LUMLO-938595 format. One line per field, with one value per residue (C-alpha): x, y, z. Coordinates in Angstrom, 1 decimal, always signed. Layout:
REM LUMLO-938595
px	c(X_...) .
py	c(Y_...) .
pz	c(Z_...) .
***
This chain:
REM LUMLO-938595
px	c(-1.9_+1.5_+2.0_-1.3_-0.2_+3.2_+1.8_-0.7_-3.7_-5.6_-7.1_-10.4_-12.3_-15.2_-18.0_-20.2_-22.6_-21.9_-24.5_-22.1_-18.7_-19.5_-20.7_-18.4_-16.8_-18.1_-14.6_-13.4_-16.2_-15.1_-11.4_-12.2_-14.3_-11.5_-9.2_-11.7_-12.6_-9.1_-10.1_-7.2_-9.3_-12.7_-14.9_-17.3_-20.3_-22.2_-19.3_-20.4_-16.9_-16.1_-13.5_-11.1_-7.7_-6.1_-5.4_-3.6_-5.2_-3.4_-2.1_-4.6_-4.8_-8.1_-8.5_-11.7_-13.7_-16.4_-17.8_-15.6_-18.4_-18.0_-21.5_-21.6_-23.5_-22.8_-19.1_-17.0_-13.9_-11.3_-9.6_-6.3_-4.4_-0.6_+0.2_-1.5_-0.4_+2.9_+0.9_-1.3_-0.4_-3.1_-6.1_-8.5_-11.4_-14.0_-16.9_-19.0_-20.4_-17.4_-13.7_-11.2_-7.9_-5.4_-3.1_+0.0_-0.6_+1.9_+0.3_-2.4_-3.1_-6.2_-8.7_-11.2_-14.1_-16.2_-19.7_-22.8_-25.8_-28.9_-31.9_-34.8_-37.1_-34.6_-35.2_-34.1_-31.8_-29.7_-29.6_-28.6_-25.8_-24.5_-24.2_-22.8_-20.0_-19.5_-19.1_-16.6_-14.5_-14.6_-13.3_-10.6_-9.1_-6.1_-7.5_-6.0_-6.5_-8.9_-11.8_-13.8_-16.8_-17.8_-20.6_-24.2_-26.0_-29.5_-30.2_-32.3_-31.1_-33.7_-33.5_-34.6_-33.6_-32.3_-29.6_-28.5_-25.0_-24.4_-26.0_-26.3_-29.4_-28.8_-30.2_-32.4_-35.0_-37.2_-37.5_-35.1_-36.1_-35.3_-31.8_-31.2_-32.0_-29.7_-26.9_-27.4_-27.4_-24.1_-22.6_-23.7_-22.2_-18.9_-18.6_-18.9_-20.3_-22.2_-20.5_-22.7_-25.7_-23.6_-22.9_-25.6_-26.1_-28.8_-31.0_-29.6_-26.2_-27.7_-29.4_-27.4_-30.0_-32.8_-35.6_-36.1_-39.2_-37.1_-39.7_-38.1_-34.8_-33.1_-29.9_-28.9_-25.1_-23.1_-19.8_-19.0_-15.8_-14.6_-16.3_-13.1_-11.7_-14.9_-13.1_-10.7_-13.6_-14.2_-16.7_-19.2_-21.5_-22.8_-21.9_-24.6_-22.3_-20.3_-21.6_-21.2_-24.6_-25.9_-28.9_-26.6_-24.6_-20.9_-20.1_-16.8_-15.5_-12.5_-10.3_-7.5_-4.6_-0.9_+0.2_+3.2_+5.9_+6.4_+6.7_+7.5_+6.3_+9.3_+8.9_+8.2_+10.7_+9.2_+11.5_+10.6_+11.0_+12.9_+11.0_+12.8_+10.2_+11.9_+15.0_+13.2_+14.2_+17.7_+19.1_+18.2_+19.6_+22.9_+23.1_+22.6_+25.2_+27.8_+27.3_+27.6_+30.8_+32.3_+31.6_+32.9_+35.9_+36.9_+36.7_+38.8_+39.1_+41.7_+44.5_+42.2_+42.6_+39.1_+36.7_+34.4_+31.3_+32.4_+33.3_+29.8_+28.1_+30.0_+29.2_+25.6_+25.5_+27.0_+24.4_+21.5_+22.8_+23.1_+19.6_+18.2_+19.8_+18.9_+15.9_+14.1_+11.4_+8.4_+5.1_+3.1_+0.1_-3.2_-5.2_-8.6_-8.1_-11.9_-12.6_-12.1_-13.1_-16.5_-17.2_-15.9_-18.1_-21.2_-20.4_-19.8_-23.2_-24.9_-23.3_-24.6_-28.1_-28.0_-26.9_-29.8_-32.2_-31.0_-31.5_-34.9_-36.5_-39.2_-40.7_-39.3_-35.7_-36.1_-37.2_-34.3_-31.8_-33.1_-33.0_-29.4_-28.4_-29.6_-27.8_-24.6_-24.8_-25.4_-22.4_-20.0_-21.0_-20.8_-17.3_-16.1_-17.5_-15.8_-12.5_-12.9_-13.4_-10.4_-8.3_-9.5_-8.6_-5.1_-4.6_-5.5_-2.9_-0.2_-0.7_+2.8_+4.3_+3.9_+5.0_+2.4_-0.3_-0.2_+0.2_-3.0_-4.8_-4.0_-5.3_-8.7_-9.1_-8.1_-9.5_-8.3_-6.0_-4.9_-1.1_+0.1_+2.4_+2.6_+3.8_+3.2_+6.3_+7.0_+4.7_+1.8_+1.9_+1.5_+4.7_+4.0_+7.4_+9.3_+12.7_+11.4_+9.8_+13.1_+14.8_+12.1_+12.8_+16.5_+16.3_+13.9_+16.2_+19.3_+17.6_+16.3_+19.6_+22.0_+20.2_+22.6_+22.2_+20.6_+21.6_+24.6_+27.1_+28.0_+31.0_+28.8_+26.4_+26.6_+26.0_+24.5_+24.7_+23.6_+27.1_+27.5_+24.3_+25.8_+27.6_+30.9_+30.6_+31.1) .
py	c(+0.2_-1.0_+2.4_+2.0_-1.4_+0.0_+2.9_+0.7_+2.5_-0.7_-2.8_-3.0_-6.2_-7.1_-9.6_-10.3_-13.0_-13.2_-16.0_-17.7_-17.5_-20.1_-17.8_-16.2_-13.0_-13.4_-13.6_-10.6_-8.4_-9.3_-8.7_-5.3_-4.4_-5.4_-3.1_-0.2_-0.3_-1.0_-4.2_-6.2_-9.2_-10.1_-13.0_-14.4_-16.7_-18.9_-19.1_-22.7_-24.0_-27.7_-29.1_-26.8_-25.2_-21.9_-20.1_-16.9_-14.4_-11.2_-9.7_-11.6_-15.2_-17.0_-19.6_-21.6_-24.2_-26.4_-29.9_-32.9_-34.6_-32.1_-30.5_-26.9_-25.4_-23.0_-22.5_-19.8_-18.0_-15.6_-13.2_-12.0_-9.1_-9.6_-6.9_-9.0_-12.4_-12.6_-12.2_-15.3_-18.0_-20.6_-21.2_-23.9_-25.0_-26.4_-27.2_-25.6_-23.0_-22.1_-21.5_-19.3_-17.7_-16.6_-13.5_-12.8_-9.6_-7.6_-8.3_-10.8_-13.1_-12.2_-15.0_-14.1_-16.6_-16.5_-17.9_-18.6_-19.4_-21.4_-19.3_-18.5_-21.2_-24.1_-26.9_-26.3_-29.3_-27.6_-24.3_-26.2_-28.0_-24.7_-23.0_-26.0_-26.2_-22.4_-22.8_-25.7_-23.5_-20.7_-23.0_-24.3_-20.9_-19.6_-18.3_-14.8_-14.1_-11.4_-13.2_-11.6_-13.2_-12.0_-13.4_-13.8_-15.2_-14.7_-13.1_-10.1_-8.4_-6.3_-3.4_-5.2_-3.3_-6.4_-6.9_-3.3_-3.8_-6.5_-5.2_-1.5_+0.4_+1.1_-2.1_-1.7_-4.1_-3.6_-7.3_-10.2_-13.3_-16.9_-16.7_-13.3_-14.8_-17.7_-15.3_-13.1_-16.2_-17.3_-13.9_-13.8_-17.3_-16.5_-12.8_-11.3_-8.0_-7.4_-4.4_-4.2_-2.8_-0.4_+2.5_+5.1_+5.1_+6.0_+3.0_+2.6_+1.9_-0.7_-2.8_-5.9_-7.8_-6.7_-8.9_-9.4_-7.2_-4.3_-4.0_-6.0_-4.8_-6.5_-6.4_-10.0_-9.9_-9.1_-8.4_-9.8_-9.3_-10.2_-7.9_-6.6_-5.7_-3.9_-0.6_-2.0_-1.7_+2.0_+1.7_-0.7_+0.0_-1.5_-0.2_-0.4_+0.7_-2.6_-4.7_-8.5_-9.3_-10.3_-9.3_-8.7_-5.6_-5.4_-4.8_-3.2_-2.9_-0.8_-2.8_-0.9_-2.8_-3.3_-6.4_-8.5_-6.5_-3.7_-5.3_-3.4_-5.0_-5.6_-5.1_-8.5_-9.9_-12.2_-15.0_-14.5_-17.5_-17.3_-17.7_-21.0_-21.7_-19.3_-21.5_-23.8_-21.2_-22.5_-19.0_-17.7_-20.9_-20.5_-16.8_-17.7_-20.5_-18.3_-15.5_-18.0_-19.5_-16.0_-14.9_-18.1_-18.0_-14.6_-15.9_-19.0_-20.9_-23.5_-22.2_-20.6_-21.3_-20.1_-22.1_-24.5_-22.8_-19.3_-20.7_-22.1_-18.9_-16.9_-19.3_-19.3_-15.5_-15.5_-18.0_-16.0_-12.7_-14.1_-15.5_-12.1_-10.5_-13.1_-15.0_-12.5_-13.3_-15.5_-13.6_-13.9_-16.2_-14.4_-16.2_-14.7_-13.6_-13.9_-11.1_-8.3_-4.6_-5.6_-7.5_-4.6_-2.1_-4.3_-4.6_-0.9_-0.1_-2.7_-0.9_+2.5_+1.1_-0.5_+2.8_+4.5_+1.9_+2.4_+6.1_+5.8_+2.4_+2.8_-0.1_+1.3_+1.5_-2.0_-3.5_-1.7_-3.0_-6.6_-6.7_-5.4_-7.8_-10.7_-9.3_-9.0_-12.6_-13.7_-11.7_-13.1_-16.7_-16.0_-14.5_-17.5_-20.0_-18.1_-18.2_-22.0_-22.5_-20.4_-22.6_-25.7_-24.3_-23.4_-27.0_-28.1_-25.7_-26.9_-30.6_-30.8_-29.2_-31.9_-29.6_-26.9_-29.4_-31.4_-28.3_-26.7_-30.1_-30.6_-27.2_-27.8_-31.4_-31.1_-27.6_-25.2_-26.7_-24.4_-24.3_-24.6_-21.7_-22.1_-24.7_-25.6_-25.3_-27.6_-25.6_-26.0_-22.4_-21.2_-20.0_-17.8_-16.1_-17.7_-17.5_-19.2_-21.9_-22.6_-22.8_-25.3_-27.5_-27.2_-28.4_-31.2_-32.6_-32.2_-34.2_-36.8_-37.3_-37.0_-39.4_-41.5_-45.3_-47.0_-50.3_-52.3_-51.0_-52.7_-54.5_-56.3_-57.6_-61.1_-61.7_-64.9_-66.2_-69.3_-70.5_-73.0_-74.8_-75.3_-78.5_-79.2_-80.1_-83.9) .
pz	c(+5.2_+6.5_+8.2_+9.9_+11.4_+12.4_+14.3_+16.2_+14.6_+14.3_+11.5_+9.7_+10.3_+8.0_+7.8_+4.7_+3.6_-0.1_-0.7_-3.2_-4.8_-7.3_-10.1_-12.6_-11.4_-7.8_-6.1_-8.2_-6.8_-3.2_-3.8_-5.4_-2.3_+0.1_-1.7_-2.0_+1.7_+3.0_+4.9_+6.4_+7.5_+6.0_+7.2_+4.5_+4.9_+2.4_+0.0_-1.1_-1.8_-1.3_+1.1_+3.1_+2.5_+1.5_-1.8_-2.8_-5.0_-5.9_-2.6_-0.5_+1.0_+1.4_+4.2_+3.7_+5.6_+4.2_+4.4_+3.5_+1.5_-1.4_-1.0_-2.1_+0.8_+3.6_+3.9_+5.7_+4.5_+5.8_+3.4_+4.9_+3.3_+2.8_+5.3_+8.0_+6.8_+8.8_+12.0_+11.3_+13.8_+13.3_+11.0_+12.1_+9.8_+12.3_+9.9_+7.2_+9.6_+11.8_+11.4_+13.3_+12.9_+15.5_+15.1_+17.1_+19.2_+21.2_+24.5_+23.7_+20.8_+18.8_+17.9_+15.2_+14.6_+11.5_+12.0_+9.9_+12.1_+11.1_+10.0_+12.3_+10.9_+11.3_+13.8_+17.4_+17.1_+14.4_+16.4_+19.6_+17.7_+16.3_+19.6_+21.3_+18.7_+19.0_+22.8_+22.3_+19.9_+22.5_+25.2_+22.9_+22.3_+24.4_+27.7_+27.7_+24.0_+22.7_+21.1_+18.3_+16.6_+13.1_+11.0_+10.0_+13.0_+11.6_+15.0_+15.7_+18.8_+20.6_+23.0_+26.1_+29.3_+31.1_+28.4_+28.1_+29.7_+27.1_+23.9_+24.4_+23.3_+19.6_+18.0_+14.9_+16.4_+19.5_+20.5_+20.1_+18.1_+19.1_+17.4_+19.1_+22.5_+21.9_+20.9_+23.9_+26.2_+24.6_+25.1_+28.7_+29.5_+27.9_+29.0_+25.5_+24.4_+21.2_+19.6_+16.5_+18.6_+20.7_+18.3_+17.4_+13.7_+11.1_+10.4_+6.9_+8.5_+10.9_+8.2_+7.2_+5.2_+2.9_+1.6_-2.1_-2.1_-0.5_+2.3_+5.2_+6.5_+9.4_+11.5_+11.7_+11.1_+14.2_+15.8_+19.3_+21.4_+24.9_+27.3_+28.9_+25.5_+24.1_+24.1_+21.3_+18.8_+18.1_+15.2_+13.6_+10.7_+7.5_+4.0_+1.3_-1.4_-1.4_-4.3_-4.6_-6.0_-2.5_-0.4_+2.6_+3.3_+4.2_+7.9_+9.0_+12.5_+13.4_+15.8_+17.5_+19.1_+18.5_+16.7_+17.6_+15.9_+13.4_+10.1_+6.9_+3.8_+1.5_-2.2_-3.8_-6.2_-8.7_-10.2_-13.9_-16.1_-19.4_-22.6_-23.5_-26.2_-28.7_-28.5_-31.0_-33.5_-34.7_-35.4_-31.9_-30.3_-32.2_-31.2_-27.5_-27.7_-29.3_-26.7_-23.8_-25.2_-25.8_-22.3_-20.7_-22.9_-21.6_-18.1_-18.2_-14.9_-15.9_-13.8_-11.2_-7.5_-6.9_-4.9_-7.0_-5.5_-6.6_-10.1_-10.4_-9.3_-11.8_-14.6_-13.6_-13.7_-17.2_-18.4_-16.9_-18.2_-21.7_-21.4_-20.4_-23.5_-26.1_-24.8_-22.5_-19.9_-20.7_-20.8_-17.5_-17.8_-17.0_-14.4_-15.5_-19.0_-19.6_-17.0_-19.5_-19.8_-21.1_-17.8_-15.8_-17.6_-17.1_-13.3_-13.0_-14.7_-12.4_-9.4_-10.5_-11.0_-7.6_-6.1_-7.8_-6.5_-2.9_-3.1_-4.8_-4.4_-7.0_-8.9_-12.2_-10.8_-9.4_-12.8_-14.5_-12.0_-12.1_-15.9_-16.0_-13.2_-15.3_-18.4_-16.4_-15.3_-18.9_-20.1_-17.5_-18.3_-22.0_-21.7_-19.6_-22.1_-25.0_-23.1_-22.5_-26.3_-27.0_-24.6_-26.3_-29.7_-28.3_-27.2_-30.8_-32.3_-29.9_-30.7_-32.2_-29.1_-26.4_-23.5_-24.1_-25.2_-22.0_-19.8_-21.3_-21.3_-17.6_-16.7_-18.3_-17.3_-13.6_-13.1_-10.3_-7.7_-4.9_-4.2_-0.6_+0.2_+3.9_+6.5_+10.1_+12.4_+15.4_+17.6_+15.1_+14.0_+10.4_+8.7_+5.7_+5.1_+2.2_+3.9_+7.0_+4.9_+3.2_+6.6_+7.8_+4.8_+5.3_+9.0_+8.0_+5.4_+7.6_+10.2_+7.7_+5.8_+8.8_+11.1_+13.2_+13.0_+16.0_+17.5_+16.4_+13.8_+10.5_+12.1_+14.6_+11.9_+10.7_+7.0_+5.7_+2.2_+0.3_-0.4_+2.5_+1.2_-2.3_-2.6_-4.4_-8.1_-8.7) .
***
């Protein structure tokens, strides 16, 4: 994947309406799909997460945008692979239907907008508001950047002759619906081209949504790009094999352009924590203490002329080396220990049944698939509940160990809290590299702690006390 970026062979952009990420295992389906289809940037719609922010999962970072009122509806997300993360310049959550991300390009910045449009039966006011906000976002973007729109617009694009230069002639639909006309008008006013209807494909690779009765199949998810950069997209198609328990199909567009610089992904070094809990055992604690004293005794610094910093580094190395020998590293905490092999097998079987249904959409296959789909949901919820009970039992067992007791209690009581692992620099751009983040903090505290005093100096100040007002004792 990194080699692909270095050689300028382009990246895979994806769009997928997943309907929700609030059910057990839903996010895991999506992450597995990103890996399987080698997608570097995926736009998701209808995730139904509250608030906005970012979170890191495995080797991917999720930037999400939602309503501030905590309602679990709509919601758009970007999933960015680690190989693309250093090129992320800005992420802007606009509202629960629109967000965008800007990547640093070699010649032009690349602005990718994730959209979730109102459905066809919604009121005209809601549709007007959505396209007004979309136009405002477009106008806000850097003028010379490449602009790409990904998402579920709920728009049927027809094959009308008058729009051929803009939409091509390969759409699945013959006539545009109201949402389709609005999308075409937006594209015309902003000089955009709709790439998803440009490439000749079999109908099964044009469908992006299928109705619950398997009879109605539409192409309502689209990819748009600045008209003068349309040649940068070499392929757009839907993939029915991607399974996230949704009625929408995954869309992948191959986008070819050089990014800002060649960046080789360095092997990650994890700072493992020592298993300090075993020092509660008196024998192990004494063994560790003796080893540290022995090592430090051999390296006496009483008559040393060595710099104090070097002395400390050597002592620190001795202490950590002894800890590695006697204590060892603490076991890594599993984030989703409930998602076990039983869950994976159930999902794998559901995927096989779904594949069989797509190839032969008979009533019998549909019933078998729906029944197993329900069983899979029940299994995932049951495994998650079982894990929660095990965690509560673990808290009870550790009631005499305050540290572990309160740590586990906090995890259950407060739930998931995303950690912020990136900062904004002075230019308002995202910084994701750990070394650059450390440098930013260093500069910040140097400025904060070494600030020169303003105004008069201490010598010029007059100090007043209460002494002159205290009379002599009589």
